KEMARTI-347345 format. One record per residue: residue in one letter; x, y, z of N, C-alpha, C, CB in turn. Coordinates in Angstrom, 3 decimals. Glycine has a CB too. Layout:
! residues N
("a",(X,Y,Z),(X,Y,Z),(X,Y,Z),(X,Y,Z))
...
//
This chain:
! residues 205
("g",(-82.262,-36.869,22.706),(-81.289,-37.908,22.978),(-81.665,-38.683,24.220),(-79.903,-37.316,23.127))
("v",(-81.194,-39.934,24.275),(-81.500,-40.827,25.387),(-80.231,-41.567,25.790),(-82.629,-41.829,25.008))
("v",(-80.021,-41.744,27.099),(-78.961,-42.611,27.602),(-79.614,-43.728,28.404),(-77.927,-41.814,28.473))
("s",(-78.909,-44.850,28.554),(-79.467,-46.007,29.252),(-78.549,-46.392,30.397),(-79.664,-47.203,28.284))
("l",(-79.132,-46.551,31.591),(-78.399,-46.941,32.790),(-79.150,-48.097,33.435),(-78.237,-45.738,33.789))
("g",(-78.437,-49.194,33.711),(-79.154,-50.336,34.265),(-78.249,-51.353,34.905),(-79.953,-50.995,33.207))
("v",(-78.883,-52.396,35.429),(-78.177,-53.507,36.051),(-78.823,-54.800,35.569),(-78.209,-53.402,37.615))
("t",(-77.995,-55.818,35.310),(-78.469,-57.097,34.797),(-77.922,-58.235,35.651),(-78.057,-57.280,33.321))
("r",(-78.783,-59.199,35.971),(-78.352,-60.439,36.617),(-78.609,-61.584,35.653),(-79.096,-60.669,37.979))
("n",(-77.579,-62.361,35.335),(-77.689,-63.436,34.350),(-77.275,-64.761,34.985),(-76.818,-63.134,33.104))
("k",(-78.230,-65.668,35.173),(-77.948,-66.999,35.715),(-78.375,-68.089,34.741),(-78.655,-67.191,37.060))
("r",(-78.338,-67.803,33.431),(-78.676,-68.796,32.424),(-77.501,-69.732,32.187),(-79.092,-68.117,31.115))
("d",(-77.807,-70.989,31.808),(-76.721,-71.934,31.551),(-75.984,-71.600,30.255),(-77.265,-73.360,31.490))
("v",(-76.699,-71.162,29.220),(-76.116,-70.756,27.942),(-76.847,-69.502,27.481),(-76.215,-71.905,26.866))
("d",(-76.111,-68.476,27.102),(-76.761,-67.223,26.730),(-77.538,-67.319,25.420),(-75.733,-66.131,26.623))
("v",(-76.961,-67.992,24.410),(-77.585,-68.017,23.087),(-78.826,-68.890,23.052),(-76.595,-68.502,22.055))
("d",(-78.783,-70.041,23.734),(-79.904,-70.983,23.694),(-80.120,-71.572,25.081),(-79.648,-72.111,22.655))
("p",(-80.615,-70.778,26.045),(-80.707,-71.245,27.432),(-81.745,-72.348,27.620),(-81.039,-70.086,28.341))
("a",(-81.433,-73.248,28.557),(-82.356,-74.324,28.913),(-82.730,-74.290,30.387),(-81.748,-75.670,28.572))
("s",(-81.995,-73.530,31.194),(-82.306,-73.396,32.611),(-81.745,-72.077,33.120),(-81.738,-74.589,33.423))
("g",(-82.225,-71.671,34.280),(-81.757,-70.437,34.885),(-82.687,-69.266,34.617),(-80.383,-70.116,34.387))
("d",(-82.205,-68.067,34.911),(-83.013,-66.864,34.716),(-82.135,-65.675,34.362),(-83.835,-66.557,35.971))
("w",(-82.794,-64.628,33.909),(-82.147,-63.379,33.485),(-83.065,-62.238,33.899),(-81.865,-63.357,31.923))
("v",(-82.509,-61.259,34.620),(-83.297,-60.122,35.118),(-82.554,-58.839,34.797),(-83.561,-60.239,36.657))
("r",(-83.278,-57.868,34.287),(-82.665,-56.569,34.004),(-83.580,-55.447,34.453),(-82.347,-56.428,32.506))
("l",(-83.001,-54.449,35.137),(-83.663,-53.202,35.509),(-82.872,-52.068,34.880),(-83.765,-53.035,37.072))
("w",(-83.546,-51.137,34.188),(-82.816,-50.035,33.595),(-83.712,-48.807,33.441),(-82.242,-50.449,32.244))
("v",(-83.074,-47.656,33.428),(-83.772,-46.385,33.220),(-83.118,-45.681,32.038),(-83.732,-45.484,34.511))
("e",(-83.905,-44.843,31.363),(-83.435,-44.114,30.195),(-83.875,-42.660,30.306),(-83.967,-44.755,28.886))
("p",(-83.058,-41.819,30.942),(-83.378,-40.385,30.941),(-83.112,-39.809,29.568),(-82.556,-39.627,32.013))
("g",(-83.933,-38.845,29.166),(-83.764,-38.283,27.834),(-84.265,-36.853,27.742),(-84.478,-39.136,26.823))
("f",(-83.937,-36.246,26.612),(-84.342,-34.876,26.312),(-84.884,-34.844,24.889),(-83.149,-33.874,26.485))
("s",(-85.987,-34.146,24.702),(-86.562,-34.033,23.359),(-86.958,-32.591,23.080),(-87.783,-34.964,23.205))
("r",(-86.920,-32.257,21.805),(-87.429,-30.958,21.355),(-88.434,-31.237,20.259),(-86.272,-30.009,20.848))
("i",(-89.720,-31.058,20.576),(-90.808,-31.372,19.654),(-91.286,-30.079,19.006),(-91.981,-32.095,20.388))
("t",(-91.190,-30.009,17.681),(-91.584,-28.792,16.963),(-92.899,-28.936,16.221),(-90.512,-28.403,15.991))
("e",(-93.328,-30.201,15.978),(-94.610,-30.423,15.323),(-95.110,-31.805,15.681),(-94.495,-30.261,13.790))
("v",(-96.424,-32.002,15.510),(-97.025,-33.282,15.863),(-97.497,-34.032,14.633),(-98.182,-33.076,16.816))
("g",(-97.437,-33.447,13.470),(-97.725,-34.167,12.232),(-99.117,-34.757,12.142),(-96.749,-35.245,12.063))
("g",(-100.082,-34.164,12.810),(-101.443,-34.670,12.744),(-101.720,-35.836,13.666),(-101.750,-35.068,11.365))
("l",(-100.727,-36.255,14.449),(-100.926,-37.389,15.357),(-101.695,-36.990,16.605),(-99.586,-37.987,15.752))
("s",(-101.652,-35.724,16.954),(-102.288,-35.278,18.189),(-102.695,-33.819,18.044),(-101.341,-35.468,19.404))
("t",(-103.748,-33.440,18.686),(-104.171,-32.035,18.726),(-103.708,-31.368,20.011),(-105.698,-31.925,18.597))
("d",(-102.960,-32.085,20.854),(-102.482,-31.555,22.124),(-101.193,-30.775,21.887),(-102.257,-32.695,23.155))
("t",(-101.292,-29.447,21.750),(-100.117,-28.625,21.465),(-99.232,-28.448,22.693),(-100.545,-27.265,20.942))
("s",(-99.655,-28.903,23.869),(-98.835,-28.765,25.068),(-97.576,-29.628,24.999),(-99.648,-29.133,26.301))
("i",(-97.523,-30.590,24.059),(-96.342,-31.437,23.945),(-95.219,-30.743,23.179),(-96.703,-32.745,23.264))
("l",(-95.529,-29.601,22.527),(-94.510,-28.892,21.759),(-93.482,-28.244,22.676),(-95.157,-27.835,20.867))
("g",(-92.255,-28.111,22.152),(-91.197,-27.481,22.912),(-90.176,-28.483,23.419),(-91.779,-26.721,24.062))
("s",(-89.325,-28.030,24.338),(-88.269,-28.869,24.906),(-88.779,-29.555,26.167),(-87.005,-28.030,25.218))
("n",(-88.490,-30.845,26.277),(-89.015,-31.631,27.395),(-87.974,-32.638,27.885),(-90.308,-32.360,26.979))
("l",(-87.965,-32.861,29.184),(-87.214,-33.954,29.786),(-88.167,-35.111,30.028),(-86.526,-33.509,31.111))
("f",(-87.659,-36.330,29.880),(-88.499,-37.498,30.169),(-87.641,-38.607,30.762),(-89.222,-37.996,28.886))
("l",(-88.310,-39.585,31.366),(-87.619,-40.710,31.988),(-88.386,-41.992,31.702),(-87.463,-40.494,33.515))
("k",(-87.680,-42.979,31.143),(-88.258,-44.292,30.866),(-87.707,-45.278,31.897),(-87.936,-44.763,29.398))
("g",(-88.605,-45.959,32.605),(-88.216,-46.985,33.567),(-88.667,-48.351,33.078),(-88.808,-46.689,34.957))
("n",(-87.768,-49.361,33.148),(-88.051,-50.659,32.546),(-87.601,-51.803,33.444),(-87.373,-50.768,31.189))
("v",(-88.312,-52.911,33.362),(-87.914,-54.140,34.035),(-88.273,-55.313,33.133),(-88.599,-54.272,35.434))
("e",(-87.387,-56.306,33.057),(-87.655,-57.508,32.271),(-87.118,-58.723,33.019),(-87.016,-57.404,30.853))
("v",(-87.931,-59.782,33.061),(-87.556,-61.025,33.723),(-87.744,-62.176,32.743),(-88.395,-61.251,35.017))
("r",(-86.727,-63.048,32.623),(-86.803,-64.231,31.777),(-86.468,-65.461,32.626),(-85.835,-64.111,30.551))
("k",(-87.186,-66.559,32.399),(-86.988,-67.780,33.179),(-87.067,-68.987,32.255),(-88.040,-67.891,34.318))
("y",(-86.213,-70.000,32.517),(-86.132,-71.185,31.655),(-86.131,-72.446,32.512),(-84.862,-71.135,30.761))
("w",(-86.861,-73.466,32.042),(-86.920,-74.768,32.713),(-86.721,-75.893,31.697),(-88.271,-74.942,33.454))
("s",(-86.125,-76.993,32.149),(-86.035,-78.230,31.363),(-86.580,-79.360,32.230),(-84.547,-78.527,30.899))
("p",(-87.897,-79.533,32.272),(-88.513,-80.489,33.204),(-88.010,-81.914,32.987),(-90.029,-80.456,33.058))
("g",(-87.635,-82.567,34.090),(-87.236,-83.967,34.050),(-85.902,-84.238,33.388),(-88.265,-84.738,33.360))
("q",(-85.088,-83.219,33.163),(-83.796,-83.387,32.512),(-82.680,-82.853,33.414),(-83.780,-82.668,31.142))
("k",(-81.554,-83.526,33.389),(-80.428,-83.115,34.208),(-79.808,-81.839,33.649),(-79.381,-84.233,34.288))
("p",(-79.207,-81.030,34.522),(-78.524,-79.828,34.028),(-77.427,-80.190,33.034),(-77.929,-79.029,35.198))
("r",(-77.232,-79.379,32.010),(-76.219,-79.668,31.008),(-74.917,-78.939,31.353),(-76.716,-79.261,29.603))
("f",(-74.002,-79.681,31.962),(-72.746,-79.079,32.394),(-71.642,-79.217,31.351),(-72.298,-79.704,33.693))
("q",(-71.735,-80.230,30.472),(-70.655,-80.466,29.520),(-71.093,-80.198,28.080),(-70.152,-81.894,29.649))
("d",(-72.045,-80.968,27.579),(-72.494,-80.801,26.202),(-73.547,-79.690,26.143),(-73.066,-82.135,25.640))
("l",(-73.062,-78.461,25.993),(-73.967,-77.313,26.061),(-74.842,-77.184,24.825),(-73.176,-76.045,26.250))
("d",(-74.501,-77.889,23.741),(-75.299,-77.846,22.521),(-76.312,-78.987,22.437),(-74.392,-77.887,21.318))
("a",(-76.360,-79.822,23.453),(-77.272,-80.965,23.422),(-78.717,-80.487,23.340),(-77.073,-81.856,24.665))
("p",(-79.552,-81.115,22.486),(-80.954,-80.718,22.375),(-81.681,-80.862,23.706),(-81.656,-81.550,21.306))
("r",(-82.558,-79.928,23.999),(-83.294,-79.942,25.266),(-84.738,-79.530,25.032),(-82.629,-79.007,26.302))
("r",(-85.638,-80.148,25.765),(-87.014,-79.647,25.844),(-87.018,-78.508,26.853),(-88.037,-80.788,26.257))
("v",(-87.515,-77.351,26.434),(-87.401,-76.156,27.272),(-88.740,-75.436,27.358),(-86.320,-75.207,26.721))
("i",(-89.092,-75.021,28.559),(-90.195,-74.087,28.780),(-89.561,-72.739,29.119),(-91.174,-74.584,29.934))
("a",(-89.922,-71.713,28.367),(-89.333,-70.381,28.550),(-90.432,-69.351,28.770),(-88.465,-69.989,27.328))
("a",(-90.206,-68.439,29.713),(-91.202,-67.400,30.024),(-90.498,-66.057,30.142),(-91.976,-67.733,31.343))
("r",(-91.213,-65.008,29.753),(-90.663,-63.650,29.820),(-91.782,-62.670,30.157),(-89.974,-63.256,28.478))
("v",(-91.454,-61.670,31.002),(-92.369,-60.562,31.302),(-91.567,-59.272,31.239),(-93.057,-60.738,32.712))
("r",(-92.106,-58.267,30.543),(-91.444,-56.970,30.419),(-92.461,-55.861,30.694),(-90.807,-56.800,29.004))
("y",(-92.036,-54.864,31.506),(-92.895,-53.706,31.776),(-92.080,-52.434,31.603),(-93.507,-53.777,33.211))
("g",(-92.700,-51.411,31.025),(-92.043,-50.123,30.872),(-93.012,-48.976,31.101),(-91.421,-50.010,29.494))
("h",(-92.504,-47.870,31.629),(-93.332,-46.699,31.928),(-92.532,-45.437,31.636),(-93.817,-46.715,33.410))
("i",(-93.180,-44.455,31.004),(-92.546,-43.184,30.664),(-93.160,-42.070,31.490),(-92.686,-42.881,29.159))
("n",(-92.298,-41.279,32.129),(-92.705,-40.037,32.777),(-92.213,-38.874,31.920),(-92.145,-39.944,34.240))
("g",(-93.123,-37.957,31.613),(-92.745,-36.821,30.786),(-93.316,-36.923,29.385),(-91.246,-36.705,30.719))
("k",(-93.011,-35.924,28.572),(-93.534,-35.849,27.209),(-92.451,-36.279,26.229),(-94.031,-34.416,26.882))
("v",(-92.801,-37.211,25.347),(-91.815,-37.769,24.417),(-92.322,-37.637,22.986),(-91.519,-39.256,24.751))
("p",(-91.404,-37.584,22.017),(-91.833,-37.651,20.617),(-92.399,-39.030,20.307),(-90.657,-37.327,19.667))
("f",(-93.077,-39.124,19.193),(-93.768,-40.369,18.830),(-92.833,-41.572,18.846),(-94.400,-40.235,17.452))
("f",(-91.649,-41.453,18.272),(-90.758,-42.606,18.118),(-90.122,-43.055,19.429),(-89.676,-42.282,17.127))
("e",(-90.228,-42.258,20.517),(-89.673,-42.660,21.803),(-90.685,-43.404,22.672),(-89.164,-41.446,22.541))
("q",(-91.893,-43.595,22.186),(-92.868,-44.383,22.924),(-92.458,-45.861,22.936),(-94.274,-44.214,22.308))
("y",(-93.182,-46.664,23.707),(-93.039,-48.114,23.632),(-93.906,-48.631,22.485),(-93.435,-48.791,24.987))
("f",(-93.425,-49.674,21.823),(-94.174,-50.294,20.731),(-94.314,-51.783,20.998),(-93.480,-50.048,19.366))
("a",(-95.484,-52.318,20.685),(-95.755,-53.742,20.871),(-96.466,-54.282,19.642),(-96.604,-53.989,22.145))
("g",(-96.187,-55.534,19.342),(-96.736,-56.168,18.149),(-95.619,-56.589,17.222),(-97.702,-55.227,17.425))
("g",(-95.690,-57.841,16.731),(-94.686,-58.310,15.795),(-93.798,-59.398,16.357),(-93.848,-57.175,15.354))
("s",(-92.694,-59.658,15.677),(-91.877,-60.846,15.918),(-91.226,-60.897,17.292),(-90.821,-60.932,14.886))
("e",(-90.966,-59.751,17.917),(-90.250,-59.752,19.194),(-91.141,-59.432,20.389),(-89.123,-58.762,19.141))
("t",(-92.427,-59.208,20.180),(-93.311,-58.862,21.302),(-94.609,-59.674,21.280),(-93.637,-57.367,21.271))
("i",(-95.543,-59.319,20.376),(-96.829,-60.033,20.303),(-97.018,-60.528,18.879),(-98.028,-59.113,20.739))
("r",(-96.680,-61.790,18.658),(-96.783,-62.364,17.319),(-98.241,-62.570,16.927),(-96.024,-63.692,17.247))
("g",(-98.492,-62.542,15.617),(-99.847,-62.567,15.100),(-100.360,-61.184,14.744),(-100.761,-63.202,16.098))
("y",(-99.602,-60.135,15.132),(-99.984,-58.746,14.871),(-98.905,-58.077,14.024),(-100.200,-57.966,16.204))
("a",(-99.274,-56.977,13.380),(-98.314,-56.208,12.598),(-97.231,-55.639,13.508),(-99.023,-55.074,11.829))
("e",(-96.049,-55.410,12.941),(-94.967,-54.805,13.709),(-95.403,-53.440,14.243),(-93.694,-54.669,12.842))
("d",(-95.152,-53.221,15.545),(-95.452,-51.946,16.206),(-96.926,-51.569,16.104),(-94.604,-50.841,15.607))
("r",(-97.794,-52.567,16.180),(-99.239,-52.338,16.055),(-99.773,-51.462,17.180),(-99.984,-53.668,16.044))
("f",(-99.223,-51.590,18.384),(-99.685,-50.826,19.552),(-98.529,-49.969,20.066),(-100.219,-51.779,20.683))
("w",(-98.872,-48.774,20.598),(-97.833,-47.916,21.145),(-98.396,-47.101,22.297),(-97.254,-46.992,20.056))
("g",(-97.478,-46.544,23.112),(-97.929,-45.719,24.218),(-96.820,-45.435,25.217),(-99.082,-46.383,24.915))
("k",(-97.194,-44.791,26.329),(-96.254,-44.435,27.378),(-96.105,-45.531,28.418),(-96.686,-43.162,28.044))
("q",(-96.861,-46.608,28.265),(-96.684,-47.783,29.100),(-96.763,-49.027,28.233),(-97.741,-47.828,30.226))
("t",(-96.069,-50.076,28.644),(-96.162,-51.354,27.943),(-96.036,-52.500,28.936),(-95.075,-51.463,26.851))
("l",(-96.755,-53.549,28.662),(-96.666,-54.791,29.433),(-96.782,-55.932,28.435),(-97.787,-54.879,30.553))
("v",(-95.738,-56.757,28.354),(-95.705,-57.860,27.397),(-95.212,-59.113,28.102),(-94.801,-57.520,26.179))
("s",(-95.913,-60.227,27.909),(-95.494,-61.503,28.479),(-95.513,-62.572,27.395),(-96.408,-61.908,29.664))
("t",(-94.629,-63.560,27.527),(-94.501,-64.635,26.551),(-94.272,-65.956,27.256),(-93.361,-64.349,25.570))
("l",(-94.915,-67.005,26.760),(-94.671,-68.365,27.234),(-94.411,-69.232,26.016),(-95.877,-68.914,28.079))
("e",(-93.285,-69.992,26.024),(-92.926,-70.846,24.901),(-92.579,-72.254,25.384),(-91.747,-70.241,24.125))
("y",(-92.923,-73.230,24.551),(-92.424,-74.589,24.721),(-91.585,-74.917,23.494),(-93.598,-75.623,24.912))
("r",(-90.307,-75.245,23.697),(-89.361,-75.510,22.617),(-88.997,-76.990,22.633),(-88.087,-74.623,22.754))
("h",(-89.346,-77.681,21.554),(-89.138,-79.131,21.490),(-88.136,-79.471,20.385),(-90.483,-79.867,21.246))
("p",(-87.050,-80.194,20.719),(-86.048,-80.525,19.691),(-86.590,-81.537,18.683),(-84.775,-81.079,20.346))
("i",(-86.456,-81.219,17.403),(-86.820,-82.138,16.332),(-85.562,-82.836,15.807),(-87.552,-81.385,15.185))
("q",(-84.528,-82.068,15.602),(-83.175,-82.553,15.342),(-82.229,-81.657,16.127),(-82.831,-82.550,13.797))
("k",(-80.942,-81.989,16.125),(-79.995,-81.176,16.886),(-79.935,-79.751,16.374),(-78.614,-81.793,16.836))
("s",(-80.239,-79.568,15.095),(-80.098,-78.244,14.493),(-81.370,-77.404,14.517),(-79.642,-78.389,13.087))
("f",(-82.526,-77.994,14.844),(-83.717,-77.143,14.906),(-84.776,-77.687,15.856),(-84.313,-76.986,13.525))
("n",(-85.600,-76.737,16.341),(-86.657,-77.006,17.316),(-88.012,-76.621,16.758),(-86.392,-76.253,18.620))
("g",(-89.034,-77.324,17.197),(-90.396,-76.873,17.020),(-90.811,-76.067,18.240),(-91.350,-78.065,16.790))
("v",(-91.647,-75.048,18.045),(-91.997,-74.139,19.135),(-93.508,-73.917,19.174),(-91.258,-72.790,18.977))
("l",(-94.071,-73.977,20.364),(-95.435,-73.518,20.631),(-95.331,-72.263,21.478),(-96.297,-74.625,21.351))
("f",(-96.093,-71.225,21.152),(-95.950,-69.977,21.907),(-97.288,-69.288,22.123),(-94.998,-69.033,21.188))
("a",(-97.308,-68.473,23.176),(-98.427,-67.573,23.452),(-97.847,-66.255,23.950),(-99.426,-68.193,24.504))
("d",(-98.244,-65.161,23.323),(-97.832,-63.814,23.734),(-99.061,-63.058,24.217),(-97.131,-63.047,22.559))
("y",(-98.893,-62.271,25.270),(-100.029,-61.538,25.838),(-99.516,-60.185,26.306),(-100.703,-62.334,27.023))
("g",(-100.019,-59.107,25.725),(-99.517,-57.809,26.137),(-100.101,-56.669,25.340),(-98.038,-57.781,26.027))
("s",(-99.521,-55.476,25.538),(-100.004,-54.288,24.843),(-99.090,-53.112,25.161),(-101.470,-53.969,25.241))
("a",(-99.392,-51.976,24.539),(-98.839,-50.671,24.891),(-99.993,-49.686,24.840),(-97.660,-50.241,23.921))
("w",(-99.985,-48.696,25.720),(-101.158,-47.832,25.811),(-100.770,-46.466,26.385),(-102.251,-48.492,26.682))
("g",(-101.723,-45.516,26.259),(-101.553,-44.197,26.860),(-100.661,-43.254,26.090),(-101.018,-44.347,28.211))
("g",(-100.581,-43.422,24.760),(-99.720,-42.550,23.974),(-100.476,-41.754,22.934),(-98.658,-43.354,23.308))
("y",(-99.837,-41.528,21.791),(-100.458,-40.787,20.706),(-101.647,-41.555,20.142),(-99.439,-40.499,19.602))
("g",(-102.540,-40.857,19.462),(-103.785,-41.446,18.996),(-103.651,-42.234,17.719),(-104.788,-40.392,18.803))
("t",(-104.767,-42.416,17.056),(-104.865,-43.263,15.871),(-103.976,-42.766,14.730),(-106.308,-43.333,15.405))
("v",(-103.292,-43.718,14.081),(-102.552,-43.453,12.855),(-103.068,-44.413,11.801),(-101.003,-43.608,13.062))
("n",(-103.545,-43.868,10.686),(-104.192,-44.681,9.649),(-105.331,-45.485,10.288),(-103.156,-45.636,8.951))
("s",(-105.297,-46.805,10.194),(-106.368,-47.622,10.788),(-105.953,-48.204,12.133),(-106.762,-48.754,9.837))
("y",(-104.789,-47.819,12.651),(-104.285,-48.387,13.898),(-104.830,-47.601,15.094),(-102.736,-48.387,13.909))
("t",(-106.001,-47.986,15.559),(-106.579,-47.346,16.736),(-105.785,-47.734,17.976),(-108.064,-47.735,16.900))
("q",(-105.751,-46.821,18.952),(-104.982,-47.033,20.177),(-105.879,-46.863,21.393),(-103.789,-46.060,20.249))
("s",(-105.333,-47.199,22.553),(-106.096,-47.137,23.789),(-105.371,-46.281,24.814),(-106.343,-48.542,24.343))
("d",(-106.146,-45.549,25.626),(-105.585,-44.774,26.732),(-105.447,-45.599,27.997),(-106.445,-43.564,27.009))
("v",(-106.074,-46.765,28.036),(-106.029,-47.640,29.212),(-105.510,-49.010,28.786),(-107.442,-47.762,29.882))
("l",(-105.120,-49.814,29.766),(-104.577,-51.137,29.491),(-105.627,-52.044,28.860),(-104.042,-51.767,30.772))
("r",(-105.346,-52.522,27.656),(-106.163,-53.522,26.981),(-105.221,-54.565,26.393),(-107.070,-52.876,25.872))
("m",(-105.170,-55.725,27.027),(-104.220,-56.752,26.632),(-104.697,-57.485,25.377),(-104.004,-57.743,27.778))
("h",(-103.734,-57.962,24.593),(-104.026,-58.665,23.350),(-103.256,-59.978,23.315),(-103.672,-57.790,22.124))
("l",(-103.924,-61.020,22.846),(-103.341,-62.362,22.814),(-102.860,-62.710,21.410),(-104.362,-63.405,23.297))
("g",(-101.643,-63.232,21.311),(-101.121,-63.808,20.088),(-100.618,-65.209,20.400),(-99.993,-62.925,19.482))
("y",(-100.803,-66.136,19.479),(-100.397,-67.519,19.745),(-100.102,-68.206,18.424),(-101.497,-68.291,20.537))
("g",(-99.357,-69.324,18.489),(-99.057,-70.020,17.258),(-97.941,-71.029,17.410),(-98.705,-69.043,16.201))
("v",(-97.329,-71.361,16.273),(-96.258,-72.349,16.213),(-95.090,-71.759,15.433),(-96.751,-73.675,15.560))
("g",(-93.908,-72.340,15.648),(-92.743,-71.849,14.937),(-91.663,-72.898,14.820),(-92.197,-70.635,15.617))
("l",(-90.628,-72.569,14.064),(-89.432,-73.389,13.910),(-88.219,-72.520,14.190),(-89.354,-74.021,12.487))
("s",(-87.258,-73.079,14.921),(-86.022,-72.388,15.230),(-84.860,-73.208,14.686),(-85.877,-72.153,16.759))
("f",(-84.041,-72.599,13.817),(-82.916,-73.284,13.181),(-81.597,-72.742,13.720),(-82.976,-73.125,11.647))
("k",(-80.654,-73.633,13.998),(-79.306,-73.228,14.373),(-78.437,-73.209,13.122),(-78.710,-74.179,15.452))
("t",(-77.795,-72.082,12.862),(-76.920,-71.942,11.709),(-75.565,-71.408,12.176),(-77.551,-71.003,10.639))
("p",(-74.525,-71.507,11.330),(-73.225,-70.936,11.713),(-73.276,-69.442,12.001),(-72.221,-71.192,10.627))
("m",(-74.282,-68.759,11.465),(-74.421,-67.321,11.692),(-75.295,-67.002,12.893),(-74.992,-66.658,10.464))
("g",(-75.823,-68.054,13.556),(-76.691,-67.854,14.703),(-78.077,-68.407,14.448),(-76.775,-66.388,15.051))
("p",(-78.963,-68.399,15.475),(-80.314,-68.951,15.329),(-81.179,-68.133,14.371),(-80.990,-69.026,16.686))
("i",(-82.088,-68.825,13.695),(-83.077,-68.199,12.822),(-84.448,-68.729,13.227),(-82.775,-68.488,11.301))
("r",(-85.414,-67.833,13.352),(-86.768,-68.216,13.755),(-87.767,-67.897,12.654),(-87.167,-67.503,15.054))
("l",(-88.709,-68.819,12.457),(-89.863,-68.573,11.600),(-91.100,-68.939,12.397),(-89.781,-69.389,10.259))
("d",(-91.931,-67.944,12.712),(-93.122,-68.140,13.528),(-94.378,-67.844,12.717),(-93.071,-67.251,14.780))
("f",(-95.410,-68.625,12.975),(-96.709,-68.439,12.338),(-97.716,-68.186,13.453),(-97.118,-69.688,11.455))
("g",(-98.152,-66.912,13.587),(-98.981,-66.521,14.717),(-100.377,-66.095,14.328),(-98.327,-65.421,15.457))
("f",(-101.271,-66.156,15.319),(-102.665,-65.735,15.171),(-102.961,-64.643,16.194),(-103.641,-66.942,15.349))
("d",(-103.772,-63.643,15.788),(-104.181,-62.620,16.736),(-105.470,-63.029,17.434),(-104.359,-61.271,16.031))
("d",(-106.023,-62.129,18.263),(-107.204,-62.499,19.043),(-108.485,-62.501,18.223),(-107.359,-61.561,20.205))
("r",(-108.379,-62.214,16.915),(-109.521,-62.367,16.012),(-109.350,-63.565,15.079),(-109.714,-61.095,15.191))
("g",(-108.263,-64.322,15.276),(-108.034,-65.508,14.460),(-107.306,-65.245,13.161),(-109.319,-66.152,14.161))
("k",(-106.895,-63.999,12.900),(-106.156,-63.695,11.678),(-104.696,-64.098,11.861),(-106.271,-62.185,11.319))
("s",(-104.066,-64.581,10.790),(-102.714,-65.127,10.887),(-101.682,-64.199,10.258),(-102.653,-66.493,10.221))
("r",(-100.427,-64.381,10.706),(-99.322,-63.591,10.181),(-98.029,-64.372,10.420),(-99.263,-62.170,10.851))
("a",(-97.125,-64.369,9.435),(-95.824,-65.024,9.571),(-94.778,-64.001,10.017),(-95.398,-65.694,8.230))
("h",(-93.837,-64.455,10.864),(-92.780,-63.587,11.373),(-91.438,-64.271,11.199),(-93.019,-63.228,12.856))
("f",(-90.474,-63.545,10.694),(-89.110,-64.044,10.509),(-88.182,-63.274,11.427),(-88.654,-63.914,9.026))
("l",(-87.316,-63.979,12.149),(-86.451,-63.342,13.129),(-85.080,-63.986,13.106),(-87.061,-63.426,14.532))
("i",(-84.037,-63.187,13.016),(-82.669,-63.662,13.157),(-82.299,-63.551,14.635),(-81.674,-62.845,12.247))
("g",(-81.994,-64.693,15.269),(-81.755,-64.741,16.693),(-82.908,-65.400,17.418),(-81.522,-63.353,17.235))
("t",(-82.723,-65.743,18.679),(-83.798,-66.332,19.461),(-84.795,-65.248,19.879),(-83.233,-67.060,20.701))
("s",(-86.018,-65.656,20.173),(-87.010,-64.667,20.610),(-86.615,-64.046,21.952),(-88.400,-65.318,20.721))
("f",(-86.007,-64.845,22.825),(-85.431,-64.345,24.093),(-84.696,-65.471,24.788),(-86.536,-63.762,25.030))
//
C-alpha cells in the first residue's frame, strides 16, 4: 500500500486551459510491499519479502502568452500559449514492479509505447506551443525529453537502462474543447523517426 503527502502551489489563470502562471507540486509517497515472486523479471532474490519504500517527487509547470494581455474577464478566449513542464521522481527502498516510475506514451514521452521505460528514477520534460485555430480547438507543436531508469530488467523486447539515458519524442497534435472536457490527438515521433498516434481525454498538463 501507498499513501501520498504533498503540497501544491497553483498560480495559473485557468486550471483547465492555462495561458499564464505556474503550478508547483512536491509530494512523497511512503509505502509497504510484500514481494513473494519476481515472475522472471529479475534474478535478484534479495527483493523478496516485506519492504518499506519511499517515493519522492517534484513537478513544475509554467505557461506564457507572449505579447498578449492577461485574460481577466473572457477566460475562454483563444490564446497562443507556450507551456513547459519538468517532473522528477526517486524511489528509496525495494518496490514491486508496478510501483516503479513509468515513462513513454500520451502523458510523458509521446512517440513511444505506453510505459516503454521504467525504473526507480524518472526525469521527464515537455515543451509545447499551442496555437488557436478556432475557439474550440488548437494546433500543438510539442517536444518531450525524458526517461525512467534503474529498475527491473528487460521484459519482452523492452530493454531498460541502469543509468540515465534520455529519449526525445516530438510531433504535432490537435486539442478540442468539448462539453465533456478537452480531448487531445497527438502524432509523435521517437528518436529513431518511428511514429505513433496518442489519444488523450484532458489536457496534457
